[in-house]
C-alpha positions, -999 to +999 in steps of 0.1 A: +196-787+254+207-751+263+242-764+270+245-778+235+235-745+220+261-726+241+291-749+231+294-734+196+293-699+210+320-707+235+342-721+207+338-690+186+346-668+216+378-688+221+389-681+186+384-643+188+415-622+194+416-587+209+436-566+185+427-532+201+457-515+217+457-510+254+457-475+268+492-480+281+507-484+246+524-453+232+516-460+195+517-423+185+549-412+203+533-390+229+557-402+256+586-386+237+568-352+238+558-353+275+584-325+283+561-301+264+533-304+290+530-270+307+545-251+278+527-227+256+517-241+222+541-218+205+567-243+215+553-265+188+557-240+160+591-253+147+579-290+149+561-310+123+534-335+131+514-361+112+484-349+094+461-366+118+474-347+148+448-328+168+452-297+189+423-296+212+413-264+228+385-260+255+350-265+241+364-280+209+342-308+195+362-339+186+353-373+173+353-402+198+368-428+174+399-443+188+430-442+165+460-455+183+484-437+159+468-403+163+486-377+184+465-353+205+475-322+223+450-309+249+453-271+254+439-249+281+422-215+274+456-198+275+471-221+249+492-241+274+496-278+267+479-297+295+481-333+281+496-352+252+480-385+244+473-411+217+438-419+205 
């Protein structure tokens, strides 16, 4: 009897698709900016970024929602870019 109840669940699971991007995708263009890692954030002054771009300094609270198109810059206490990532 239990097997009969599990069959519809298995069929539904087979129909589901995983549309979440993988962490290896560069959906925000971070890879194109990787040469900026190690530079002071003043290197970004002449550049324009989408409105959703985040500049994350130490101890900055950020939301944990994943947005594949959002560009993030991690900065150290001196304002040096330590990481550029999508999410």
